[in-house]
N, C-alpha and C positions, 0 to 999 in steps of 0.2 A: 338757744343753744341745747335745752333740756329737751326738746321736741325733737332737735336734729339728732342728739344722741340716742333717743328712745327709737326714733326709726332707724338708725342704723345697726342698734341691738337686733331690733326686729327683723331686720332684712337678714342680719348675719345667724339669727335662729331659723329663718326659713331657709337658709341656703345649708344650713348644718342640716335641717330635716331631710331636704332634698338629698343631700349626699348620702345620708343612713338610710333613706328609702334605696335609693340606688344600690348601695351595697349589699342590702339585704335580701333584695327581689330581683335584680336584673339577672338574667341568666349568666352574662360573661362576665359580670363583674369578679373582681379579684380583690377588691378593698378588705373585707374581713378575714381574707384566707383564701388559699389556691383550692381550686375545682378543678376537676378535667372537663375541658369544653370541645374536644376534637384535635384535628391534627389541622395544619397548615392550609389555608384557602388554594385550591387547586389539587389536591391532594385525590386519588381518584380512588377513594374509599369513602363509605357512608356507612354510619351506624343506625338501624331503627331501634327504637326505643318505645316501650309501652309502660304507662303506669297505671298502679290502681288495681289491678287483677288479684288474684284469678277471680273471673268473671262469668257465670254461665248463661249463655251460650257462646260469647263472642269470642273467647279466649281460643275456643278448639277451633272456633271457624278459623281463625287467625292462623292457628299451629296446621290446619291443611294446606291454606296459602304459601305459607312459607316453607312448606315440606314441596308442594309444586314447584316452587322456582329453586327449591335446594338451596336455601339462606337460614342463616342462623340469626337470630337477632336477641336483644337483652330484655328481659322484663324484670320491673321495680314491684316487686309483690308486697301487699299490705298484709300483713300477720294475721289480722282478724280474718281476713277471707280467707286466706291459707290453713287456717284452724277449720272454717264451714267447707270448704271443698277441697281438700287434700288432694284427690283424685286428680283435680286439674293442673293443681301446681306440679304433682310428679310427672302429668303427661309432659309440661314443659319442660322440664329437667331432664325425661328420657328422651325428648327429641333433639337434646343437646345444646338448647338455648342458654344463654349467661340469666342468672337471676341475681336481682340485686334488692338490697332491703329498702322498704319505702316506709319504715314504722309501723307500729301494730296498728294503729287506730288512725292512722292521717293527720294528726293534729298540727296547726302552724307551729313550727318551733321556735320562730323569734318569740311568742310570747308565752314560751313553755319555760317552765323553770329546770332549772339545770339536773337534778334529780330526775325530772319525769321525763327529759329528753332522754336521760340514760336508758330508763325502763323502756321507753318506746322502743331503741334499738336494739336492747338487749332482750326483750320479749320477742320481738321477731327474729332475730337470729335463733332464738333458742325453737321457734315452732319450726324454722325453714332446716336446721338440723335436724328437727325430729321428723319432719314430713319428708325430705328430700335428701337428709343424709348429710348433709354438710352446709356450714352458715354462708351466708354471703360475704365477698369482699369487697362489694362496689356500695354505695348508698346514695339514695336522691333524696332532698328535703321534700316535702311535700309542699306545694304550692311554689319550690324553690326558695322558701324562707328559711334564713340562716343568719346566725351571727356568730361572732369568733369563738364562743364557747360552742355552739354547735358544732363546730367543723373539727375543735380540739377532740371533743367528746368522741365525736364518731373515729377520728384516727386512733385514740387510745384504744378502741374497738376493732382495730383493724381495717377500718371501712376508708375507702378513698373516697368522695364525696365527687358526686358526677352531677353536672348540669346539663346543657344543651345550647345549639346553636340555631337551629330551626324550630319554630312553633307552628303548628297546624291546627291549633283552636278546634279540637276533634272532641274536647270534653263537654261542647256544648249542643244543642240540636242545631244539626248543620247538614252538610250533602257530602259525600264523595268527590265532588266536583269540586266545592270549595276548599275540602281539605290539600285534595292535590294540588289546588292554586296557589294555597298559602306556601306549600314546600316550594314548589317549583320555582317562587318569587325569591326565595332566600338561600335556596343550595348554593353553595360556590366549590363542593367538594371539602372534603375531610370533616363532615358534618355530623353531629350527633342530632339526630330527628326524634322530636319528644312527639308521641303520640300517646292514645290511652286504649287500652283494652277493656278496661272498667271503669267504673265513677265510685268515687270515695264515700259517697252518702248511702250508697245502698245496693246489693247485689242486685245484677239482671240489668243492669244501665246499655240500653240501645247504643250499639258502637258498630253497628253494619257499615254506616258510612267509613268506618276506619277500616274495618276488613276491606271493602273496594276498592278505596283509596290506597292503599297499602298494595294490594295487587297490581294495580295501575302504576304507581312508582317503581314497583320492581320491573315490570316491563320495560318501563320508559328508560330507567337508569343503568339497569343490564346492558340494552341496548346501544346505550349510549359509553358502553365501556368501563361502567363503574363496577366495584367489588364491593359487596355488601358484606360486613362483619362485625362481630360484637364489639361491646365497649373494652372489654380486656383483652381482646385480641389488638383493637386500634391503640388501647395503652401501651400494649407491648412493643407496637411500633412506634410510637412515641419515646421509647426507650425506659418506660417508667415512669416519665414526669407526669405532673399534676398539674401544670402551669398552663398558661393562655396560649390562644392560636397567635399568630404573628397579626393577626387584622385587629387584636385588642387594642 
């Protein structure tokens, strides 16, 4: 009887841990609080998003590709990199792309104290205001990691949390072919696509594969009649809602 009770308790704890991990890390999870994840599947709009910049030289090369296709994207910038390379962040803003808060140093916010979470967001807002002239209105948690307090703090600072529906796995060593394949397998329309123009560990991360894959994705999906928009534009289409897609 005791052994059975212990086993049942262990199973319940394991299940709870699994639910907590999903709520904290899964891009589409809404269990810890609402985040924006895109539009209903089938919508002929896509949002390209890039994390961990600004990064020399690949952010600038990416801007050239986006300009060639006349497309605006969304860049979630790390504050300390904005401080180091303000001219790149300014180039992103001048080109008309949307800019989001990706914290100042890119910590895992699930394990960060409430006070430090607020400082990470406020410090990034401050450097964005100084460098590009205005703070962000959208926020992406590093690694996608969040807990209820993280989402409450971001909203208290006027930031809408944004996740994604398409993961391209371009933050590691890979090829443009593989990045494109990952995207094509997941895109259903109305998607927020996760890509990286930088790396959170150091400036200068090689993102040539992301630049090339971006060019290919733009050619393919524009030919198929899709429109590429920024996350704020997509959110306005969604009437300002910050909840889930219908496939959640």
